[in-house]
C-alpha positions as CSV (number, residue, x, y, z in Angstrom):
1,M,15.5,-31.8,-28.9
2,R,12.1,-30.2,-27.7
3,S,9.1,-30.1,-30.1
4,D,7.6,-26.6,-30.8
5,N,4.8,-27.3,-28.8
6,Q,7.0,-28.1,-25.8
7,S,8.7,-24.9,-26.3
8,F,5.5,-22.8,-26.6
9,V,4.3,-24.1,-23.4
10,G,7.3,-23.9,-21.3
11,D,8.8,-20.7,-22.4
12,P,7.4,-17.6,-20.8
13,P,6.2,-14.8,-23.0
14,K,8.8,-12.0,-23.5
15,V,6.1,-9.4,-23.1
16,F,2.7,-9.0,-21.6
17,I,0.0,-6.9,-22.7
18,L,-1.9,-5.0,-20.0
19,L,-5.3,-4.5,-21.2
20,G,-6.4,-1.6,-18.8
21,V,-9.2,-0.1,-20.4
22,S,-8.1,-0.3,-24.0
23,D,-11.3,-2.1,-24.6
24,R,-13.1,1.2,-23.6
25,P,-11.2,3.7,-25.5
26,L,-13.5,6.6,-24.3
27,L,-12.3,6.0,-20.7
28,E,-8.6,6.2,-21.6
29,L,-8.2,10.1,-21.7
30,P,-10.3,10.8,-18.6
31,L,-8.5,8.1,-16.5
32,F,-5.0,9.4,-17.9
33,V,-5.9,12.8,-16.4
34,V,-7.1,11.2,-13.0
35,L,-4.0,9.1,-12.6
36,L,-1.6,11.9,-13.7
37,V,-3.3,14.4,-11.2
38,S,-3.4,11.7,-8.4
39,Y,0.3,10.8,-9.0
40,F,1.1,14.5,-8.6
41,L,-0.7,15.0,-5.4
42,A,0.5,11.7,-3.9
43,M,3.9,12.7,-4.5
44,L,3.4,16.0,-3.1
45,G,1.4,15.1,-0.1
46,N,3.7,12.2,0.9
47,I,7.1,14.1,0.5
48,A,5.6,16.9,2.4
49,I,5.0,14.5,5.1
50,I,8.4,12.9,5.0
51,L,10.1,16.2,5.0
52,V,8.1,17.7,8.0
53,S,8.4,14.5,10.1
54,W,12.1,14.6,9.7
55,L,13.0,18.2,9.7
56,D,10.5,19.6,12.4
57,S,12.0,18.6,15.9
58,Q,8.4,18.6,17.4
59,L,7.6,15.8,15.2
60,H,10.1,13.4,16.3
61,S,7.8,11.2,18.1
62,P,7.0,7.4,17.5
63,M,3.8,8.5,15.8
64,Y,5.4,10.6,13.3
65,I,8.1,8.0,12.7
66,F,5.6,5.5,11.8
67,L,3.7,8.0,9.7
68,S,6.8,8.8,7.6
69,H,7.5,5.3,6.8
70,L,3.8,5.1,5.8
71,S,4.2,7.9,3.5
72,F,7.4,6.4,2.1
73,L,5.6,3.2,1.4
74,D,2.7,5.0,-0.4
75,L,5.4,7.0,-2.3
76,C,6.9,3.6,-3.5
77,Y,3.4,2.2,-4.2
78,T,2.4,4.8,-6.7
79,T,5.9,5.1,-8.2
80,T,5.7,1.1,-8.7
81,T,2.7,1.1,-10.6
82,V,1.5,4.7,-12.0
83,P,4.2,5.6,-14.5
84,Q,3.9,2.6,-16.3
85,M,0.1,3.0,-16.5
86,L,0.5,6.4,-17.8
87,V,3.1,5.4,-20.4
88,N,0.8,2.6,-21.6
89,M,-2.3,4.9,-21.8
90,G,-0.4,7.3,-23.9
91,S,0.8,4.7,-26.2
92,S,-0.6,2.3,-28.7
93,E,1.6,-0.5,-27.3
94,K,0.5,-1.4,-23.9
95,T,3.2,-3.9,-22.9
96,I,5.5,-4.5,-20.0
97,S,8.4,-7.1,-20.3
98,F,8.4,-10.3,-18.5
99,G,11.2,-9.2,-16.2
100,G,9.6,-5.8,-15.6
101,C,6.2,-7.4,-14.8
102,T,8.0,-9.9,-12.3
103,V,9.8,-6.8,-10.7
104,Q,6.7,-5.1,-10.6
105,Y,4.5,-7.5,-8.8
106,A,7.3,-8.4,-6.5
107,V,7.8,-4.8,-5.2
108,F,4.1,-4.2,-5.1
109,H,3.6,-7.3,-3.0
110,W,6.5,-6.4,-0.7
111,L,5.1,-3.0,-0.1
112,G,1.6,-4.2,0.6
113,C,2.7,-6.7,3.3
114,T,5.0,-4.2,4.7
115,E,2.4,-1.6,4.9
116,C,0.0,-4.1,6.9
117,I,2.6,-4.3,9.7
118,V,3.4,-0.7,9.9
119,L,-0.3,0.2,10.1
120,A,-0.6,-2.3,13.0
121,A,2.5,-0.6,14.8
122,M,0.9,2.7,14.3
123,A,-2.3,1.2,16.3
124,L,0.0,0.0,18.9
125,D,1.6,3.4,19.3
126,R,-1.8,5.0,19.5
127,Y,-2.9,2.4,22.3
128,V,0.2,2.9,24.4
129,A,-0.1,6.9,24.2
130,I,-3.9,6.7,25.3
131,C,-4.0,3.7,27.5
132,E,-0.4,4.0,29.1
133,P,0.3,7.6,28.8
134,L,2.7,7.9,31.8
135,R,4.9,5.0,30.4
136,Y,4.8,6.1,26.7
137,A,8.2,7.3,26.6
138,I,9.4,4.2,28.2
139,I,7.6,1.8,26.0
140,M,7.6,3.4,22.6
141,H,11.3,4.2,22.6
142,R,13.1,4.8,19.5
143,L,14.9,1.5,19.4
144,L,11.6,-0.4,19.6
145,C,10.1,1.9,16.6
146,Q,13.2,1.0,14.7
147,K,12.8,-2.9,15.4
148,L,9.1,-2.6,14.4
149,V,9.7,-1.1,11.1
150,A,12.6,-3.3,10.2
151,M,10.4,-6.1,11.1
152,A,7.9,-4.9,8.7
153,W,10.2,-4.5,5.8
154,I,12.0,-7.9,6.4
155,S,8.8,-9.9,6.7
156,G,7.2,-8.2,3.8
157,F,10.2,-9.0,1.6
158,G,10.1,-12.8,2.8
159,N,6.4,-13.0,1.8
160,S,7.1,-11.3,-1.5
161,L,10.1,-13.6,-2.3
162,V,7.8,-16.7,-1.6
163,Q,5.0,-15.2,-4.1
164,V,7.8,-14.6,-6.8
165,V,9.4,-18.0,-6.7
166,L,6.0,-19.6,-7.1
167,T,4.7,-17.2,-9.7
168,V,7.6,-17.2,-12.0
169,Q,7.5,-20.9,-12.4
170,L,3.9,-21.0,-13.8
171,P,3.4,-21.7,-17.5
172,F,1.5,-19.4,-19.5
173,C,1.0,-21.5,-22.8
174,G,1.5,-18.3,-25.0
175,R,-1.2,-16.4,-23.0
176,K,0.2,-12.8,-22.5
177,V,-2.8,-10.5,-22.2
178,L,-3.4,-9.4,-18.6
179,N,-6.9,-7.8,-17.9
180,N,-5.4,-5.5,-15.4
181,F,-3.5,-2.0,-15.1
182,F,-0.3,-3.5,-13.9
183,C,1.0,-6.6,-13.1
184,E,-0.3,-8.3,-9.7
185,V,0.1,-11.7,-8.6
186,P,-3.8,-13.0,-8.5
187,A,-3.8,-11.8,-12.1
188,M,-0.8,-13.6,-13.0
189,I,-2.0,-16.7,-11.4
190,K,-5.3,-16.4,-13.3
191,L,-3.4,-16.1,-16.4
192,S,-1.5,-19.5,-16.0
193,C,-2.7,-22.6,-18.0
194,A,-1.4,-25.0,-15.4
195,D,-2.8,-26.2,-11.9
196,T,-2.5,-23.3,-9.8
197,A,-3.8,-25.0,-6.4
198,V,-0.6,-24.5,-4.8
199,N,-0.2,-20.9,-5.6
200,D,-3.8,-20.0,-4.7
201,A,-3.5,-21.8,-1.4
202,T,0.0,-20.3,-0.5
203,L,-1.4,-16.9,-1.6
204,A,-4.4,-17.1,0.5
205,V,-2.4,-18.4,3.8
206,L,0.3,-15.9,3.6
207,V,-1.9,-13.0,2.7
208,A,-4.6,-14.0,5.3
209,F,-1.6,-13.9,7.9
210,F,-0.4,-10.5,6.7
211,V,-3.8,-9.0,6.5
212,L,-6.1,-10.6,9.1
213,V,-3.3,-10.7,12.1
214,P,-2.3,-7.2,11.7
215,L,-6.0,-6.1,11.5
216,A,-7.0,-8.4,14.4
217,L,-4.3,-6.5,16.4
218,I,-5.5,-3.1,15.2
219,L,-9.0,-4.0,16.1
220,L,-8.1,-5.2,19.6
221,S,-5.9,-2.0,20.1
222,Y,-8.8,0.2,19.2
223,G,-11.2,-1.8,21.5
224,F,-9.0,-1.1,24.4
225,I,-8.7,2.7,23.1
226,A,-12.2,2.8,23.1
227,H,-12.9,1.5,26.7
228,A,-10.2,4.1,27.7
229,V,-11.9,6.9,26.0
230,I,-15.1,6.2,27.6
231,R,-13.5,6.6,31.0
232,I,-12.0,10.0,30.3
233,Q,-14.1,12.6,32.2
234,F,-13.4,15.7,30.1
235,S,-14.8,16.1,26.8
236,K,-11.7,18.0,25.5
237,G,-9.3,15.1,26.6
238,R,-11.7,12.7,25.1
239,H,-12.0,14.6,21.7
240,K,-8.3,14.9,21.4
241,A,-7.9,11.1,22.1
242,L,-10.6,10.5,19.2
243,G,-8.8,12.9,17.0
244,T,-5.5,11.2,17.2
245,C,-7.1,7.7,16.2
246,S,-9.8,8.8,13.8
247,S,-7.3,9.4,10.8
248,H,-5.5,6.1,11.3
249,L,-8.9,4.3,11.4
250,V,-9.9,5.9,8.1
251,V,-6.6,5.0,6.5
252,V,-6.9,1.4,7.7
253,S,-10.3,1.2,6.4
254,L,-9.3,2.4,2.9
255,F,-6.4,0.0,2.8
256,Y,-7.7,-3.1,4.2
257,L,-11.2,-3.3,2.7
258,P,-10.2,-3.5,-0.8
259,A,-7.1,-5.8,0.0
260,I,-9.3,-8.3,1.8
261,Y,-12.0,-8.2,-1.1
262,M,-9.2,-8.6,-3.6
263,Y,-6.9,-11.2,-2.1
264,L,-9.1,-13.2,0.2
265,Q,-11.9,-14.2,-1.9
266,P,-12.1,-17.8,-3.5
267,P,-10.1,-18.2,-6.6
268,S,-13.2,-19.2,-8.4
269,S,-15.0,-16.2,-7.7
270,Y,-12.1,-13.8,-8.7
271,S,-13.3,-11.6,-11.5
272,Q,-10.6,-9.7,-13.5
273,E,-12.8,-7.0,-14.4
274,Q,-13.7,-6.0,-10.8
275,G,-10.1,-6.9,-9.6
276,K,-8.3,-4.3,-11.9
277,F,-10.5,-1.4,-10.8
278,I,-10.2,-2.4,-7.1
279,S,-6.4,-2.7,-7.5
280,L,-6.5,0.7,-9.1
281,F,-8.3,2.0,-5.9
282,Y,-5.4,0.9,-3.4
283,S,-2.7,1.5,-5.7
284,I,-3.3,5.2,-6.3
285,I,-6.3,6.4,-4.6
286,T,-5.5,5.4,-1.0
287,P,-1.8,6.6,-1.2
288,T,-3.1,9.9,-2.7
289,L,-5.7,10.4,0.2
290,N,-3.6,9.3,3.1
291,P,-1.4,12.4,3.3
292,F,-4.3,14.7,3.2
293,I,-6.4,12.7,5.7
294,Y,-3.5,13.0,8.1
295,T,-2.8,16.6,7.7
296,L,-6.2,18.0,7.6
297,R,-7.1,16.3,11.0
298,N,-3.8,16.7,12.8
299,K,-2.9,20.2,14.2
300,D,0.7,19.4,14.9
301,M,1.1,18.4,11.2
302,K,-0.6,21.6,9.9
303,G,1.5,23.5,12.2
304,A,4.7,21.8,11.0
305,L,3.7,22.3,7.3
306,R,3.0,26.0,8.0
307,R,6.5,26.2,9.7
308,L,8.1,24.5,6.6
309,L,6.5,26.8,4.1
310,A,7.5,29.7,6.0
311,R,11.1,28.8,5.9
312,I,10.9,28.0,2.1
313,W,9.4,31.3,1.6
314,K,12.2,33.1,3.6
315,L,14.8,31.2,1.7
316,C,13.1,32.3,-1.7
317,R,13.0,35.7,-0.8
318,R,16.7,36.1,-0.1
């Protein structure tokens, strides 16, 4: 029969306490309001993009197929984390079950890796549209888009599965206070009382692959795009080409820079205090801003939204 100490070390906690900003109670109410408003805007903006991308026949091009998948990813991102954060901030018990925590970081990691590849596919689409405009319809056909999206989802799931298998085996020695707003793999590894060298190395290698390789492809695509744009003689054509790429570049920056800082720094320099606010940024702020970045700088999307609102208004008046 096992001793009490062995049971204490081996058995995972039934619940984890998500510290959030409970050590700074004055921040809880303002942050609750910010999260609630951001979540509402993220839901509204991303659902609107999905609807117009699928309902408006003028937006059935590869660019908007990828954009609708990006919006769906952002929708899932916020729904995976924000409701739990809002419940915890409005309650004295800031807990999440072990199973709920596992599902949360598994889905969150899956979505993150999938989004890395979707953003790279969007850069490829822009490269073909600007550098190979006459062959765009032949190269970026619907089947290729579907294969790229499927590859993104499947590879992201595979990476998440590896991280979950390694993380659930970690002993926590009774530790159950996570200095974070939600469950995330780096915070879980930091909480463990065992040697986490394998977890740290695996996380670094896989995340480097899913972050740096797509980012390199994005930068390479925009290098070719920049070269092609310089050769465009008409300022109107140059402005249009830059307009189609600038929104994507802003979204890439908002997504990749926090992710690189969060996941690709050495484990010894990982700060839970800084990490939890950075994770808050790319889990809610970026998904909230993305739909507005695309709609405010995209004439086709703004036109489609106006047509959708006009149709809704006509239906309401009947």
